[in-house]
N, C-alpha and C positions, 0 to 999 in steps of 0.2 A: 506626498505620495502622488504618482502620475495618475491623472484621471482620464486620460485618453486611451482608447482601445489601441491595439497594435497598429503600427504605421510602418511605412518603408517598403523595401523592395519586395517582401513576400506577398503583400496585398491580401485582399479578402479571400481569394481563392485558396491560398494556403491555410489561411486560419480556418476557413470552412472545412477543409480536408482534415485538419487537426481535430476538430469537433466530431467529425464522422468516425475517425480513427478510434477516439476514446470510447465511442458507443460500441465498437467491436471488440475491445480489449478488456473492458471493465465494467460489469454491471453496476457495481456500487458507485465508482466514480462517475460513471454516465449520469446516475441519478443525481449526484452532488453538483455537477456542472450544469445540469438542466435547470436547477433551481437557484443558481447564482445569476447575477446580472453583470453587466459590463461596468468597469473593465475586469472585475475580479474573475469572471467566468473564463475570459481568455488567458489571464495570468495562470490560473490554476490548471486549465487545460494543457497549455503548452509545458508548464513545469512538470506535470505529471507524465506527459509523453516523453520528455527528456529522460525521466527516471526509468520509463518503461523500456527504453532502448537497452539501458544497462541491465535491467532485471531479465530481459529476454536472453541476452548473451550469457549472463551468470547462471540461467536455468538450463542452458543447452547442453544436455548429456552427450551429444555427438561431437562436441568440440574438446579437444584435449585440454586439460587444466592449464598447462602452461600457455597455450594459445588463448584460452579464455582470459587469463590474467593480463596478457599483452594486449588483447583487443580492448579490454576495460581501461587499461592505462592509456592507451591511444586515444580512446574516446574522451577521457577526462582531459588529456592534453588539448584535444580539438575544441573542447568547450572553454578552455582558459583563454581569455582575451590576450594574455601576456605571452602566450606560447605560439611558436610558428606553425605548429601542427594544424591540419585542416580536417573538417569532417569528411571531405572527399577522400582524404587518405584513410580515415577509419572505414568509410564505406567500401573502398577498394579492398582493404584488408579482410573485412568481414564477408565479402561476396562469396568466397568458396564454401562458406558454411551456411549460406541461406538455403533452406530446403527447396526442392523443386515444387513441392505442394505447400509453400509457405501459407501459414494461416494469418490471422489478423495481427498477431504479435510480431511476426516476422516481417509483415508489410510495413510496419512502423520502423523496424530496423532498416529495411530496404530503402525507405524514404527519409532516413535520419537527416540527410542534408536539408530537406524541406522542413523538418521539425526545427533544426538549429537556425535556419534562416528566419523562420517565424519567431523564434525566441530573440533573434538579434534585432527584430523590429519592434520590440517592446521598449518602452521608456527606460531610462537609465536607473530609476529607483526600483523598478520591477526587476530588472536584470540583476541588480546588486542584491536584491533579496533572495532571488531564485538560485543563482549560481553557486554560492558557497555550500548550501546543503546538498545540492545535486552532486557536487564534487566530492563531498563526504560520502555520499551514498555509493558512488562509483568506486572510489578508491577502497571503501570498507568491503565491498563485494569482491574486489580483486584480492584483498588480503585473505578473505575466507576461502576463496578458490585456491589460493597458493597454500594455505594451511592444510587443506585436505586434498592436495594434488595426488598423493599416493593412494588415496581410497577410491578414487574414481567418482567421488560425490560427497556432499556434506555429511558428516556424521557428528552432530552436535553432542557435546560430552555432558555438560552440566546445565542447570537452569540459569546460571549466571552467564554462560556462553550464549545461551538461547537469547537472553535479554540483550547481549551485545549484538548478536545478529539482528535481532528485531529493531534495534536502534538504527542500524545501517539501511535496513530494508524499509522501515516505516517511520521511525523517529525523525530521520532526516526529512521526510516528506512533511511531517508535523512541524518541523522547524521552518521549512519553507513556507508553509501556510501561515505560521505565527509571524515570520519576518513580514509578510505582506499586511497582516492585520495590525500588528503592534505599532505600525507607523501612524494609525489613526486614533490612538487612545492615549490617555495620560499615563504618566510613568508607573503609577500604582497598579493600573489595570494591565499595562504591558507586563509588569513584573509577575502578576498572577498567571497571565497567559503563558509566559515562558517557564514558569514553575511547574505548570500542569500539562504542558504540551507533550512531554515524554510520556506521561501515563495515558493520555488520551490516544497516542499512537500505539503504545504497547498493548492496550486493551484490544484494538482492532487487529494488530498483527498476531498476537498470541492466540486469539480465536480462530484466525485464518490458519495458523499452524495446526491447531487441534482438528479443524474440520477437513484439512486436505492431506492428512497423513498418507493415505494410499496413493493419491494422484502424484504427490511429491516424490514417493519412492518409485512408482511404476514408470512414471514419465521422465523423471529427472535424476533418479538414483540419489535423491537427498533425503536424509532423515533428520528431522528438526526436534522430535521428541528427545529429551535429555537421555544419553545412553546410561547415566548413573541410575536414573529412575527405571528405565527398562530392565537393567540387570538385577534390580531389586526383586523383579518377577521372573528371573531366569530367562529373559528375552535378549537376544542379540539384536542390534539395530538392523542387521541384514535380513531378519526374519519378521519384521513388523507386520507383513501382510499375510503371514501363514495362517491358515484357519485354526490350528491348534494353539495359536497365541492370542486369539481374538479376545478373550476375556481379560487377560493380562494387559494387553495393549489398550483396551478400552478403559482400564483402570488408570493407566497413565494419561490417557486423553482427558479423562475427568480431572485428574490432578492438574494438568496444564490449564484446563478451562477454569478450575477454581482459582488458580494463580491469576489468570487474566481478570477474573472478576474483582480481584483485589485492586484493580486500577480504575474501577468504575467511579469511585468518589473523585479521583483526580480528573477524569474525563467530565464529570458533572461541573466541577469548579471551572474547568476550561470553558464550557459552553455558558456558564452564568455571566462571564465577563466578555464574551465574544462580541465584538463591535459589529453593528449592522450599517456599514458605510461602504463607499467605493464599490458598491454592487455585491457586498457580501450579505448573506442572509443566514439566519439561525437554522432554518431547515436544511441547509446545504451540509451542515456538520452533525446536526442532531439525528438526522435520519440514519446515517451510517452508524452512529453511536448506538442508537436504539436497535438497529438490526444486529449489531454485534451482541447486544444483550440477549436479544431473541435467539440468536444462533447459539449462544452459550447455554441457553435454557435447553434447547434441543440437543446439544452435545452431552449435557449432564443426564437427560432422560434416555438417550439411545446412543451411547458412544460406540456400541458394537456395530452400528450402521456404517461408521467411518471405515472400518475393516472389511465388513461384509458387503457393502453396497457402493463404496468409494466416496462417501462423504454425507454430510447432513446440511440442510439449510432450512431457512424459514420458508414458509409458503409463499407463492406469488400473491395470494389473497391478502396475507398480512403485510406484505410489502406495499401493495396498492392501498390498503386501508391507511397505512401511516402517511404515505404521500398525500392522499386525499385529506387526512385530518389536518396536515400542516397547511395545505392549500386553501382550505376552507376556514382556517383560523381557529380550529377546535383545540389545537395544541399551542400553548404560548410558553415562554420561558419559565414562568413561575410554576407550570405544571410538569416540568421534565422530570422531577424526582418522583412524583406520583405515578407518571407513565411508565418510568424506568422500573419501578417496583411491580407494577402490574405485569409488564412484559417479561420480567425475570421469572415469573411464576406460570404465565399462560399466554397464548397467542393474543396479540392486540385486537380488540373488537370495539369500535366506537360505541359509547353508551348512548 
């Protein structure tokens, strides 16, 4: 595994910009990257931004589905070192769709050549670990956009299809992380990491699906709650945010949350063998894991708030308490199962 931080034509200014960009687009990933060390922090930062470009295009309700799919396919080609397409071509093609009041997400798309240049400055081992899962994410998103082109937005039909989508959206990111980490452990630990990486990623993504139902529909016209489960309650996917369906949708949100919790053991096993080398730290991945557990607790206790208020999340106080506990050494690997059980029932409070 390469041990040097990024080098080459992008230089420190581009890498610094990448770190600042992550702070703007993802609260959870920003926490993760903040507690990683070099070179892992740079690898994860840049890899995440590569994925974020595709995610922003896929979520863009103002781009016609056919154009979305073409843009994603062009982006994937631009990342492929064997393909003559360039990221500048992608940037030119996406330019008409970048909003005038572009927020943080679109700022990353706008500067995608800078992100790709920084990626190309990484060592060869890091690039080979990052590119394949990013490519799978991009092509998977393009496939889902094409699948639901006639609906104007995603309308997930079954729990199996939801897991398929979650694999592309998050499982591939988990694979990226695992590719980087597995190079520093023996074959047995690498096997355990790879066997449980999917469950780790699905826990986090399914919780995100459950907590973001209203925002996903109102902002992106996407419905990830399985239509088969909604229709058991006589709810159409197009009516998930209607007040009269609040109780029924809340029940489906709880069902998805329980399904997500079924992956907590896999996530626990993943963390139990996670190597702390090449700048990797346990807290970088244990914090988002425990926050997902805490968010699932809130979803089970007050699912109606997702429909009524637009979402639920753990308090800032609980987030800061967890970060402080890891920083001070109060939470060690051996205590993760105990802490998880506590957080599943009530907000974390240091003893």
